N, C-alpha and C positions, 0 to 999 in steps of 0.2 A: 894154579886156580881149578875150583871148584866147580865153577857154573860152564855152561857148553855155549857153543857158538856154532849157530847153524851155518853153513852156506848157501846161500842165495841162489837162486836160479833165474830166470828170467823175470817181473812182477812189473804191471805198468797199473799203479794204480792211481785212482782220479780223486774229485773234490770229496768230502762229505762235511758234514755240518754238525754242530754238539747239538744235542738236545738235551740239558740239563736236566737231572731227576727222571728219567724216562722208568715210566711202569707199566706192566703189561696191558694195566686199563689206557696207556695212552698211545700205545701203539698204534693204534688205530688212527689217531690222529697223526703220524708223520705224511708228510709230503708224499706224492707218488714218485717210484724210485724215478731219479734221474741219472741218465747214462752218457748226457754230456753236458758243455759247459760253453753255453755261446757269448760271442764279444758282446756288447750290447750296441757299439756303433762300429760299422766299419764303412761310411760313406754311400752306403746302397741301401737297398730295401729288401736287402737280403742280411740277417745277424750270420756272422762268420763262426762256424766252429772251432774252437782251438783246443779242447782237451774232453777224451773221451775214455770210455773205459768199457770192455764187453763184459766184464764178471763183476765188478765194483760198482753198487751206484754210489753216484757222486756224492751226495747229500745223505751218506750215513757214516758211522764213527764206529769203529770196532766193534763196539757193543752193541750198535743198533744192525749188524748184518743177521741176514738169518743163517740158520744153519749150513743151507747148501753152499750160502756167499763166503760162511768162514771156512768151509772145509775144501773150497776153490783156491781161498787165499795161500791156507794152511798148503795145500799140494803143490803148491811152488817153492816150497822149502826140502829143502833133502831131511831126512830122518826124523823128520817133526810126527813127533810121537802122540796118541789120543790125547785130550787134556791139554796139551803143550799151545802156545799162541805165539804168534810174531810181535813184536814190535809194532807201533803204531800211531802215528803222529796225534798227540792229545788233544789238539784242538781242529783233528780234521786236515783232511788236504786244501782246505779253501785257502787261508793263510798262505800257504807255501805255492801255491799254483799262482798265485795273485804276486806275490811278493817276485817269484821267476818270470811271471811275465813281464812284467816291469821293467829287468835284466833285458829278457828276451825281444823287447820294444829297442831299450839304449844301446845293445849291442847287435842289431839285427841279425840276432842268430839262428843259424840254418843247421841242421844235424840231429844225430841223435848222441844223447849224454845219458850215461847211467854213473848214479852216484852212491854209493857204498857205503853207507853210516854207519857207525858201530856204535850201537845205544848199551849203556852200562845198566846195572838191574834197578836204577833210581829212574831211568829215563831219560836219562842225559845224553845225548850225541857227545862222542870223545875223538872220533875223529871220522873224517868224511876222507873217501878218495873217488877223484872222478873219472871215468876211464868215455870216451868217444871224440867224435870228428867235429868238436863246435870250435868255435874260439875260445881259448886258453882264460881271455876275461872272464868268457860268462859262465865257462866251468867254475871260475874261482867264484864269480858272483852267487851261482845256484848252491856250491859248497857251501858257504857262507850263510846263505837263509836255512840250509837241512844243520848247521852247526847251531841255529840258533832256536831252532823248534825243540820242542819239550815233547816228549815220546810216552806212550803209555809202555811201560817196561814188559819185553816177552815173559812168557811165563813157561818155565820147566820144571816138570813134577811138582805142580803145583805152588812153585816159588818164583818169586821176581828173578830171573835170570839175564844176563848179559847175552847179546846175539845183533848180529846185522840186520839192517834193511835196504832192499834196496826200490830205491825210485829211480824208474827210465821214463826219458822223455822226449819227445822227436820232433823237433824245432823246423816245422815246416810250411809254406805256404799250401792255404790248401781254397 
């Protein structure tokens, strides 16, 4: 096989929204950087934070990240060379998080879950392995969500390539 696969280190990603046809003149129209996802209704006057990111804005796709954010993301991969890019969910993480949230509620999931996704050079998930301490049915549910997710393929030496993508989530009461 002549494509490279990078081993992933810890990576916590959050929700990004697609802005089709983004041009430099439209960059100013992007919403402010959103660093947490709030649950709409919690039965109280307060919204519950259920997804956060300290590195990646929740409302950006990979192409919409600034250079510092891309560098921070790339630094979480071993041997990531300048110009190379990791795979990333093609429609952003909003659909992924929303689907996994439904499973979290159905399974009353608690604990940490790491999902390692093999993404081919066309951006298709080919395999997902789950590691963590959550209900096995929740892990299978989350793996199915990621198998159904289309990805922006990784880029190695200027060409689309196979690479792994790590999705980490901590199911906790806040």
